[in-house]
LUMMI-136069 format. One line per field, with one value per residue: y, z negated, x negated of N, C-alpha, C, O in turn; residue in one letter; residue number from 1. Coordinates in steps of 0.05 Angstrom, whole numbers, plus 5000, padded with zeros to 4 digits. Layout:
n_v	[Y | ...]
n_w	[Z | ...]
n_u	[X | ...]
ca_v	[Y | ...]
ca_w	[Z | ...]
ca_u	[X | ...]
c_v	[Y | ...]
c_w	[Z | ...]
c_u	[X | ...]
o_v	[Y | ...]
o_w	[Z | ...]
o_u	[X | ...]
code	[A | ...]
pos	[NUM | ...]
END
This chain:
n_v	[2394 | 2381 | 2393 | 2353 | 2355 | 2315 | 2318 | 2295 | 2282 | 2319 | 2311 | 2343 | 2341 | 2345 | 2342 | 2315 | 2283 | 2250 | 2222 | 2196 | 2163 | 2132 | 2092 | 2108 | 2151 | 2123 | 2093 | 2133 | 2148 | 2099 | 2101 | 2136 | 2189 | 2253 | 2269 | 2319 | 2339 | 2381 | 2416 | 2449 | 2502 | 2488 | 2445 | 2377 | 2340 | 2283 | 2244 | 2199 | 2146 | 2153 | 2114 | 2068 | 2078 | 2045 | 2048 | 2050 | 2069 | 2120 | 2141 | 2142 | 2180 | 2225 | 2230 | 2245 | 2297 | 2367 | 2400 | 2413 | 2392 | 2340 | 2307 | 2263 | 2280 | 2273 | 2269 | 2248 | 2198 | 2175 | 2171 | 2132 | 2088 | 2080 | 2067 | 2019 | 1987 | 1983 | 1958 | 1903 | 1865 | 1836 | 1874 | 1866 | 1878 | 1865 | 1877 | 1931 | 1988]
n_w	[8937 | 8933 | 8978 | 8991 | 8998 | 9031 | 9046 | 9077 | 9057 | 9082 | 9120 | 9137 | 9187 | 9222 | 9293 | 9302 | 9255 | 9262 | 9308 | 9290 | 9248 | 9262 | 9242 | 9190 | 9200 | 9221 | 9175 | 9141 | 9168 | 9165 | 9111 | 9110 | 9116 | 9148 | 9199 | 9216 | 9267 | 9277 | 9332 | 9372 | 9365 | 9370 | 9351 | 9337 | 9321 | 9285 | 9271 | 9228 | 9244 | 9219 | 9164 | 9135 | 9069 | 9005 | 8954 | 8905 | 8919 | 8937 | 8890 | 8860 | 8888 | 8880 | 8825 | 8821 | 8838 | 8822 | 8768 | 8773 | 8823 | 8823 | 8802 | 8803 | 8810 | 8770 | 8802 | 8850 | 8831 | 8814 | 8864 | 8889 | 8854 | 8862 | 8917 | 8916 | 8885 | 8920 | 8963 | 8954 | 8983 | 9015 | 9056 | 9124 | 9150 | 9198 | 9239 | 9246 | 9284]
n_u	[1902 | 1833 | 1778 | 1723 | 1653 | 1610 | 1556 | 1497 | 1430 | 1374 | 1316 | 1257 | 1209 | 1146 | 1132 | 1085 | 1080 | 1124 | 1110 | 1064 | 1084 | 1133 | 1164 | 1176 | 1210 | 1254 | 1267 | 1285 | 1332 | 1360 | 1371 | 1411 | 1399 | 1393 | 1347 | 1304 | 1264 | 1213 | 1194 | 1151 | 1175 | 1227 | 1282 | 1295 | 1348 | 1363 | 1416 | 1446 | 1492 | 1557 | 1581 | 1628 | 1648 | 1651 | 1701 | 1676 | 1625 | 1640 | 1659 | 1612 | 1583 | 1615 | 1610 | 1558 | 1557 | 1552 | 1587 | 1658 | 1667 | 1650 | 1690 | 1743 | 1808 | 1868 | 1914 | 1895 | 1876 | 1924 | 1950 | 1918 | 1926 | 1981 | 1982 | 1952 | 1986 | 2030 | 2007 | 1980 | 1953 | 1895 | 1851 | 1837 | 1779 | 1756 | 1789 | 1787 | 1771]
ca_v	[2375 | 2394 | 2381 | 2347 | 2356 | 2292 | 2323 | 2277 | 2296 | 2325 | 2309 | 2358 | 2332 | 2355 | 2323 | 2298 | 2263 | 2231 | 2204 | 2180 | 2143 | 2131 | 2073 | 2124 | 2165 | 2104 | 2086 | 2155 | 2145 | 2076 | 2109 | 2155 | 2216 | 2266 | 2276 | 2342 | 2339 | 2408 | 2412 | 2473 | 2523 | 2478 | 2424 | 2353 | 2329 | 2255 | 2241 | 2171 | 2141 | 2150 | 2087 | 2067 | 2075 | 2033 | 2067 | 2052 | 2087 | 2147 | 2150 | 2148 | 2206 | 2246 | 2233 | 2258 | 2325 | 2385 | 2413 | 2401 | 2378 | 2312 | 2295 | 2255 | 2290 | 2253 | 2266 | 2229 | 2172 | 2165 | 2163 | 2107 | 2067 | 2075 | 2053 | 1991 | 1973 | 1977 | 1942 | 1886 | 1846 | 1843 | 1886 | 1851 | 1899 | 1856 | 1888 | 1959 | 1996]
ca_w	[8937 | 8939 | 8999 | 8981 | 9018 | 9028 | 9063 | 9073 | 9053 | 9107 | 9118 | 9159 | 9192 | 9247 | 9315 | 9298 | 9234 | 9273 | 9326 | 9274 | 9232 | 9270 | 9224 | 9167 | 9211 | 9222 | 9148 | 9131 | 9181 | 9153 | 9084 | 9113 | 9116 | 9173 | 9203 | 9234 | 9277 | 9286 | 9356 | 9388 | 9362 | 9372 | 9331 | 9346 | 9297 | 9287 | 9251 | 9227 | 9250 | 9194 | 9158 | 9115 | 9041 | 8987 | 8934 | 8885 | 8929 | 8937 | 8861 | 8851 | 8901 | 8866 | 8798 | 8822 | 8845 | 8799 | 8760 | 8778 | 8848 | 8818 | 8786 | 8817 | 8793 | 8763 | 8824 | 8869 | 8818 | 8815 | 8892 | 8893 | 8839 | 8876 | 8941 | 8909 | 8876 | 8943 | 8982 | 8940 | 9001 | 9023 | 9082 | 9143 | 9163 | 9225 | 9258 | 9247 | 9307]
ca_u	[1881 | 1807 | 1762 | 1696 | 1631 | 1592 | 1532 | 1474 | 1405 | 1360 | 1287 | 1244 | 1181 | 1135 | 1130 | 1061 | 1086 | 1143 | 1095 | 1046 | 1097 | 1162 | 1178 | 1186 | 1233 | 1276 | 1275 | 1302 | 1358 | 1373 | 1380 | 1433 | 1389 | 1389 | 1319 | 1299 | 1237 | 1206 | 1178 | 1145 | 1195 | 1255 | 1287 | 1309 | 1362 | 1372 | 1437 | 1455 | 1521 | 1572 | 1590 | 1649 | 1639 | 1670 | 1712 | 1655 | 1604 | 1651 | 1660 | 1584 | 1575 | 1630 | 1599 | 1531 | 1560 | 1553 | 1612 | 1684 | 1667 | 1644 | 1711 | 1768 | 1830 | 1889 | 1932 | 1883 | 1876 | 1952 | 1956 | 1904 | 1940 | 2007 | 1976 | 1944 | 2010 | 2047 | 1992 | 1960 | 1940 | 1868 | 1849 | 1819 | 1763 | 1747 | 1808 | 1783 | 1755]
c_v	[2388 | 2379 | 2377 | 2346 | 2334 | 2295 | 2304 | 2294 | 2299 | 2324 | 2324 | 2347 | 2344 | 2334 | 2304 | 2276 | 2242 | 2212 | 2185 | 2157 | 2142 | 2112 | 2088 | 2140 | 2147 | 2096 | 2108 | 2153 | 2122 | 2082 | 2129 | 2184 | 2227 | 2273 | 2298 | 2342 | 2367 | 2405 | 2437 | 2494 | 2514 | 2455 | 2401 | 2342 | 2301 | 2250 | 2212 | 2169 | 2139 | 2122 | 2089 | 2064 | 2060 | 2054 | 2071 | 2071 | 2116 | 2158 | 2158 | 2175 | 2228 | 2251 | 2247 | 2288 | 2343 | 2395 | 2398 | 2386 | 2348 | 2297 | 2288 | 2263 | 2269 | 2249 | 2246 | 2200 | 2159 | 2156 | 2136 | 2084 | 2060 | 2060 | 2024 | 1975 | 1965 | 1958 | 1924 | 1867 | 1855 | 1855 | 1870 | 1872 | 1890 | 1868 | 1919 | 1966 | 2018]
c_w	[8946 | 8962 | 8987 | 9003 | 9013 | 9047 | 9057 | 9068 | 9080 | 9102 | 9142 | 9162 | 9219 | 9268 | 9311 | 9277 | 9246 | 9292 | 9311 | 9259 | 9238 | 9253 | 9200 | 9176 | 9211 | 9194 | 9135 | 9142 | 9169 | 9125 | 9085 | 9113 | 9145 | 9176 | 9223 | 9241 | 9289 | 9310 | 9372 | 9388 | 9366 | 9352 | 9345 | 9321 | 9302 | 9264 | 9251 | 9233 | 9223 | 9189 | 9137 | 9088 | 9025 | 8968 | 8912 | 8894 | 8929 | 8909 | 8852 | 8863 | 8886 | 8838 | 8798 | 8829 | 8820 | 8793 | 8768 | 8804 | 8845 | 8803 | 8805 | 8800 | 8789 | 8786 | 8845 | 8857 | 8819 | 8843 | 8898 | 8879 | 8853 | 8902 | 8936 | 8900 | 8900 | 8963 | 8968 | 8958 | 9008 | 9051 | 9099 | 9159 | 9191 | 9247 | 9262 | 9271 | 9300]
c_u	[1855 | 1794 | 1734 | 1677 | 1612 | 1568 | 1510 | 1450 | 1390 | 1330 | 1275 | 1216 | 1172 | 1135 | 1107 | 1066 | 1105 | 1129 | 1077 | 1059 | 1127 | 1178 | 1190 | 1210 | 1257 | 1285 | 1292 | 1330 | 1374 | 1384 | 1403 | 1425 | 1387 | 1359 | 1318 | 1270 | 1232 | 1187 | 1175 | 1167 | 1223 | 1258 | 1302 | 1321 | 1372 | 1391 | 1446 | 1484 | 1535 | 1581 | 1612 | 1636 | 1660 | 1680 | 1690 | 1633 | 1614 | 1652 | 1632 | 1575 | 1589 | 1618 | 1572 | 1533 | 1562 | 1581 | 1637 | 1685 | 1663 | 1666 | 1735 | 1791 | 1851 | 1908 | 1921 | 1883 | 1904 | 1959 | 1942 | 1918 | 1966 | 2002 | 1969 | 1968 | 2028 | 2034 | 1971 | 1945 | 1912 | 1868 | 1829 | 1803 | 1754 | 1766 | 1805 | 1765 | 1736]
o_v	[2405 | 2355 | 2395 | 2337 | 2334 | 2277 | 2297 | 2318 | 2283 | 2336 | 2318 | 2345 | 2353 | 2310 | 2280 | 2253 | 2218 | 2188 | 2162 | 2135 | 2150 | 2115 | 2082 | 2142 | 2155 | 2091 | 2102 | 2157 | 2124 | 2070 | 2137 | 2202 | 2212 | 2282 | 2296 | 2345 | 2375 | 2392 | 2446 | 2502 | 2530 | 2448 | 2405 | 2334 | 2296 | 2252 | 2201 | 2187 | 2124 | 2107 | 2109 | 2050 | 2062 | 2076 | 2093 | 2087 | 2134 | 2182 | 2177 | 2190 | 2248 | 2274 | 2260 | 2302 | 2334 | 2399 | 2373 | 2369 | 2332 | 2275 | 2304 | 2254 | 2249 | 2226 | 2229 | 2181 | 2135 | 2135 | 2119 | 2063 | 2037 | 2042 | 2006 | 1951 | 1943 | 1945 | 1930 | 1855 | 1879 | 1848 | 1861 | 1881 | 1907 | 1868 | 1931 | 1951 | 2028]
o_w	[8964 | 8966 | 8976 | 9025 | 8993 | 9062 | 9033 | 9074 | 9098 | 9083 | 9165 | 9143 | 9235 | 9262 | 9316 | 9281 | 9240 | 9292 | 9317 | 9256 | 9222 | 9249 | 9190 | 9161 | 9202 | 9189 | 9120 | 9128 | 9165 | 9117 | 9065 | 9111 | 9164 | 9156 | 9245 | 9224 | 9308 | 9307 | 9385 | 9409 | 9364 | 9338 | 9363 | 9302 | 9322 | 9241 | 9272 | 9227 | 9205 | 9208 | 9123 | 9084 | 9030 | 8965 | 8903 | 8878 | 8922 | 8904 | 8837 | 8850 | 8879 | 8830 | 8779 | 8827 | 8800 | 8812 | 8769 | 8808 | 8862 | 8792 | 8820 | 8777 | 8804 | 8790 | 8855 | 8871 | 8823 | 8847 | 8911 | 8891 | 8856 | 8908 | 8950 | 8905 | 8900 | 8979 | 8970 | 8949 | 9007 | 9068 | 9089 | 9180 | 9206 | 9270 | 9278 | 9277 | 9317]
o_u	[1855 | 1798 | 1722 | 1683 | 1598 | 1561 | 1505 | 1449 | 1394 | 1320 | 1282 | 1201 | 1188 | 1138 | 1109 | 1058 | 1102 | 1135 | 1075 | 1049 | 1144 | 1202 | 1212 | 1230 | 1279 | 1309 | 1311 | 1350 | 1398 | 1403 | 1413 | 1442 | 1382 | 1347 | 1329 | 1253 | 1245 | 1166 | 1194 | 1176 | 1242 | 1239 | 1318 | 1307 | 1386 | 1384 | 1453 | 1500 | 1525 | 1587 | 1615 | 1617 | 1684 | 1668 | 1687 | 1623 | 1600 | 1646 | 1628 | 1562 | 1577 | 1615 | 1564 | 1513 | 1573 | 1597 | 1637 | 1702 | 1670 | 1661 | 1744 | 1793 | 1852 | 1918 | 1935 | 1889 | 1906 | 1972 | 1954 | 1922 | 1973 | 2018 | 1979 | 1969 | 2040 | 2047 | 1947 | 1925 | 1906 | 1885 | 1808 | 1813 | 1745 | 1758 | 1818 | 1747 | 1722]
code	[M | R | A | Y | D | F | R | M | S | V | V | H | I | S | E | E | E | A | V | R | D | F | A | E | V | L | S | H | I | D | E | G | K | E | V | V | I | E | R | K | G | S | R | L | E | L | V | P | K | P | R | M | R | T | V | G | E | A | R | A | I | L | A | S | L | P | G | E | R | G | V | M | D | E | E | F | A | R | D | V | R | N | F | R | E | R | H | P | E | S | L | D | S | S | K | W | D]
pos	[1 | 2 | 3 | 4 | 5 | 6 | 7 | 8 | 9 | 10 | 11 | 12 | 13 | 14 | 15 | 16 | 17 | 18 | 19 | 20 | 21 | 22 | 23 | 24 | 25 | 26 | 27 | 28 | 29 | 30 | 31 | 32 | 33 | 34 | 35 | 36 | 37 | 38 | 39 | 40 | 41 | 42 | 43 | 44 | 45 | 46 | 47 | 48 | 49 | 50 | 51 | 52 | 53 | 54 | 55 | 56 | 57 | 58 | 59 | 60 | 61 | 62 | 63 | 64 | 65 | 66 | 67 | 68 | 69 | 70 | 71 | 72 | 73 | 74 | 75 | 76 | 77 | 78 | 79 | 80 | 81 | 82 | 83 | 84 | 85 | 86 | 87 | 88 | 89 | 90 | 91 | 92 | 93 | 94 | 95 | 96 | 97]
END
């Protein structure tokens, strides 16, 4: 099975830009982007908290990747079908931690 890399996009801004428009910094984080603030020769990295993705979102990410990396292979598709056949009940996400 292949390992897929779901790296988020990264936005680099200066400290001055971050101070001037912090709302924009927050909007980048809300969009799932990592924000790197360059500050006097150092960096401050703001990384959004990972969130659960739906299968549809994961498929869209895979489809956007170049070449073979953007393809769900038949083995994976078969595993998903088998799981869904064995577990047709709805999942109660309120119990997830």
